[in-house]
Structure formats: C-alpha cells, structure tokens
C-alpha positions in Angstrom: 0.0 0.0 0.0 2.8 2.4 0.9 4.5 1.8 -2.4 1.3 2.5 -4.3 0.8 5.8 -2.4 4.4 6.8 -3.1 4.0 5.9 -6.8 0.8 8.0 -7.0 2.5 11.0 -5.4 5.4 10.8 -7.8 3.0 10.6 -10.7 1.1 13.7 -9.6 4.3 15.5 -8.9 5.6 14.7 -12.4 2.4 15.9 -14.0 2.6 19.1 -12.0 6.2 19.7 -13.1 5.5 18.9 -16.7 2.1 20.6 -16.9 3.0 22.1 -20.3 3.4 18.7 -21.9 0.0 16.9 -21.6 -2.6 15.0 -23.5 -6.0 14.9 -21.8 -8.8 12.7 -23.0 -12.4 13.7 -22.3 -15.6 11.8 -22.7 -18.8 13.7 -23.3 -22.4 12.6 -22.6 -25.6 14.4 -23.6 -28.0 16.1 -21.2 -31.1 14.8 -23.0 -33.5 16.6 -20.6 -32.1 20.0 -21.5 -34.4 22.1 -23.6 -31.3 23.7 -25.2 -30.0 20.5 -26.6 -30.2 20.8 -30.4 -32.3 23.9 -30.0 -30.1 25.7 -32.6 -31.3 23.2 -35.2 -34.6 25.1 -35.4 -36.7 21.9 -35.2 -40.3 21.8 -33.9 -40.2 21.1 -30.1 -41.6 17.5 -30.4 -39.0 16.7 -33.0 -36.1 18.3 -31.1 -37.1 16.4 -27.9 -37.2 13.2 -29.8 -33.8 13.8 -31.3 -32.4 14.7 -27.9 -33.8 11.5 -26.3 -32.1 9.4 -29.1 -28.7 10.6 -27.8 -29.2 9.2 -24.3 -26.5 6.5 -24.6 -24.1 8.3 -27.1 -20.6 9.1 -25.7 -18.2 11.3 -27.6 -14.4 11.5 -27.1 -12.4 14.7 -27.2 -8.6 15.2 -26.8 -6.6 18.2 -25.6 -2.9 18.3 -26.4 -0.8 20.9 -24.7 2.9 21.6 -25.7 4.4 24.8 -24.3 2.5 27.8 -25.7 0.6 25.7 -28.3 -2.5 23.5 -27.9 -4.9 21.5 -30.0 -8.4 20.4 -29.1 -10.5 18.1 -31.3 -13.0 15.2 -31.3 -11.6 11.7 -31.6 -13.5 9.2 -33.8 -15.1 6.4 -31.8 -13.6 2.9 -32.1 -17.0 1.4 -31.7 -20.0 2.0 -33.9 -22.7 4.2 -32.3 -26.2 4.4 -33.7 -29.4 6.3 -32.8 -32.9 5.8 -34.0 -34.7 9.0 -35.1 -38.0 9.3 -36.9 -37.9 5.6 -37.7 -34.4 5.7 -39.2 -31.1 4.3 -37.9 -28.3 6.9 -38.0 -24.7 6.1 -37.5 -23.5 9.0 -35.3 -19.9 7.6 -35.2 -19.6 8.2 -39.0 -20.6 11.9 -38.4 -18.0 12.1 -35.6 -15.4 10.8 -38.0 -16.1 13.8 -40.3 -16.2 16.1 -37.3 -12.8 15.0 -36.2 -11.3 16.9 -39.1 -12.3 20.1 -37.4 -10.3 21.3 -34.5 -9.1 24.3 -32.5 -5.5 25.4 -32.4 -4.2 28.0 -29.8 -1.0 29.8 -29.6 -0.6 31.8 -26.4 2.7 33.4 -27.4 0.9 35.0 -30.4 -2.4 35.4 -28.5 -4.5 33.7 -31.2 -7.0 30.8 -31.6 -7.5 29.2 -35.0 -10.6 27.0 -35.6 -10.3 24.7 -38.6 -13.9 24.0 -39.6 -16.2 23.0 -42.5 -19.7 24.5 -42.9 -22.0 24.2 -45.8 -19.4 22.3 -47.7 -16.8 25.0 -47.4 -13.6 24.9 -45.4 -12.5 27.8 -43.2 -9.8 28.8 -40.7 -11.6 31.1 -38.2 -9.1 33.4 -36.5 -9.8 34.9 -33.1 -8.0 36.4 -30.1 -7.6 34.5 -26.9 -10.2 36.2 -24.8 -11.0 34.3 -21.7 -14.4 34.7 -20.0 -13.6 35.1 -16.3 -15.2 32.3 -14.3 -15.8 32.7 -10.6 -14.4 30.1 -8.2 -16.9 28.8 -5.7 -15.3 28.7 -2.2 -15.4 25.5 -0.3 -16.7 23.2 -3.1 -14.1 20.6 -4.1 -14.1 17.1 -5.5 -11.6 14.5 -6.7 -11.2 13.7 -10.5 -8.5 11.2 -11.6 -6.7 11.6 -8.3 -6.6 15.4 -8.5 -8.3 17.8 -6.1 -10.6 20.1 -8.2 -12.3 23.4 -7.4 -15.6 24.5 -8.8 -16.1 27.6 -11.0 -19.1 29.1 -12.7 -19.5 31.3 -15.8 -20.8 34.8 -15.4 -24.1 33.8 -17.0 -24.4 30.8 -14.7 -24.9 28.4 -17.7 -21.5 26.6 -17.5 -19.9 24.9 -14.5 -16.3 23.7 -14.5 -14.1 21.7 -12.1 -10.4 22.5 -12.4 -7.2 21.5 -10.6 -4.5 24.0 -9.7 -2.2 21.0 -9.3 -1.8 21.1 -13.1 -1.3 24.9 -13.8 -1.6 24.8 -17.6 -2.1 28.0 -19.7 -4.8 26.2 -21.7 -8.1 24.4 -21.2 -10.9 23.1 -23.4 -12.9 26.3 -22.8 -11.3 29.7 -22.1 -12.2 30.4 -18.4 -9.1 32.3 -17.3 -8.5 29.8 -14.5 -5.1 28.8 -13.0 -5.5 25.1 -13.6 -6.5 22.3 -16.0 -10.2 21.8 -16.4 -11.1 18.2 -15.7 -14.8 18.5 -16.0 -17.3 21.0 -17.5 -21.0 21.1 -18.0 -22.5 23.6 -20.4 -26.1 22.4 -19.8 -26.2 20.4 -23.0 -23.2 18.1 -22.6 -21.1 16.9 -19.6 -17.3 16.6 -20.4 -15.2 14.6 -18.0 -11.5 13.8 -18.2 -10.8 10.1 -18.2 -7.1 10.0 -18.9 -4.1 12.3 -18.6 -0.8 11.4 -20.3 2.6 12.8 -21.2 2.2 14.3 -24.7 5.9 14.2 -25.7 5.1 12.0 -28.7 1.9 13.8 -29.6 1.9 16.3 -32.5 0.1 19.7 -32.8 -0.8 20.9 -36.3 -1.3 24.6 -37.0 -4.2 24.9 -39.6 -3.1 26.1 -43.0 -4.2 26.0 -46.6 -7.8 27.2 -46.2 -9.5 30.6 -46.4 -8.8 32.5 -43.2 -11.6 34.7 -41.8 -12.3 36.5 -38.6 -14.9 35.3 -36.1 -17.3 38.0 -37.0 -16.9 37.3 -40.8 -17.5 33.6 -40.2 -20.7 34.3 -38.1 -22.0 36.6 -40.8 -21.4 34.0 -43.5 -23.3 31.4 -41.5 -26.1 33.8 -40.7 -26.6 34.6 -44.4 -26.5 31.0 -45.5 -29.1 30.0 -42.8 -31.4 32.9 -43.9 -31.0 31.8 -47.5 -32.0 28.2 -46.6 -35.1 29.4 -44.8 -36.2 31.4 -47.8 -35.8 28.4 -50.1 
C-alpha cells in the first residue's frame, strides 16, 4: 500500500512539473433533458425532444494536447459504432463524428491567437480569433476528486456553465477559455457533460497549425453562416 501511495504521489508531482506537456482525453455525454440540446437546429419542439432522447447513450471522445505555448483540441472518432434511431431511421453518429474529427481548435498563447479549422455548408475555413477568456468565478469550499486530482468549482458569469479545475496542473490552456489557473477536468454547459478520463505525457503527440484554407475573422464567419441560414429558410 505504501509503495502504491508513493507511486501515485510521484506521478502527480511529475504531471505538475510537466504541466505544459500533456494529452488529456475527455468523454462527453448528452443532457437529453435540457431544452437547449439541439435547439439551434430550429426543429419543432416535439422533433427536437425526440432527437435529444435518441442521444441518451451516445458518448463522444475529445482530446486536448498541450505543448508549451501551443495546444490542439479536437473530437476523436469512436472505435465502436454508435447508432441512434430518429424518426424511424437508424443513424450512424460515429460516422458523423469521423467527419467532425477533421475540425479542431489550435491555440498559440505566445501569439495570442486561436484558429478554428472547420467546415460548414461544404466550405472549409480557418476562423481566426483572439484568446479572450471569459472570467469564471471560483466557488469557495466546493471541491471534489477527479483522476486523483483535487478540483475546485467555478461558474461562468451567466451561470450556464460549470467547471471543475485542478490548480495541481497549472496549464495555460483548457478546453474552454475560463481564465482559471489550472486544468479543467470536467465541465457542464447544460447540454453536454465533459469529464477527463485520462491524462498522459504528450511528448510524442503532434500539434498541427491549420493552413491551406481561407482564413476569416470570427465576425466574418458568423455573418457568413447567418446569411446561409437565412437563404436556406427562404428556399
């Protein structure tokens, strides 16, 4: 038992010392009871609720790689086939995840930029934005253990997102920009719950800066999407 405790302490210490070299794997489940889940799809409420219920057992995997001032966050294709039944049809959501895995977010803290590689309406974009963190407020006295790390609770200004982060791993990055001094090991945005299931040394992991596509600002991208959605509604 003593040896096991010593080994765990040494592992935690190593992770703390090498906090800028990490690969963190998260698993995400869906809050099927949330009225906000798939609300952006613009479906009639009965249809939206049916679609949300179909995702009850779906689990998605995401991976954050941190190396110094750079990071990469993306979905990881499922190794197992995941299907849902919606409106009498069987849909392979793992195939959709495979396509979604081509999209990812790259951050460079030295340059103060975030680049989202994404595809929408059949067009590829690199969306450029600044690293603006929304300041979350830490809740005093509320703590819990995740993967052997003591985590503190923090809430977004609008109260819609709750995160649990550990100061034991003081990384500059996190899956969502909260301005917290520690790695986020769990976050709940009301629609999905993301929980870290593995933390590993990322010395062998690569980070790819997006290139080769049309680069637009966040506002330009949002305007493009807005116009395309309006066009689809008119047709």
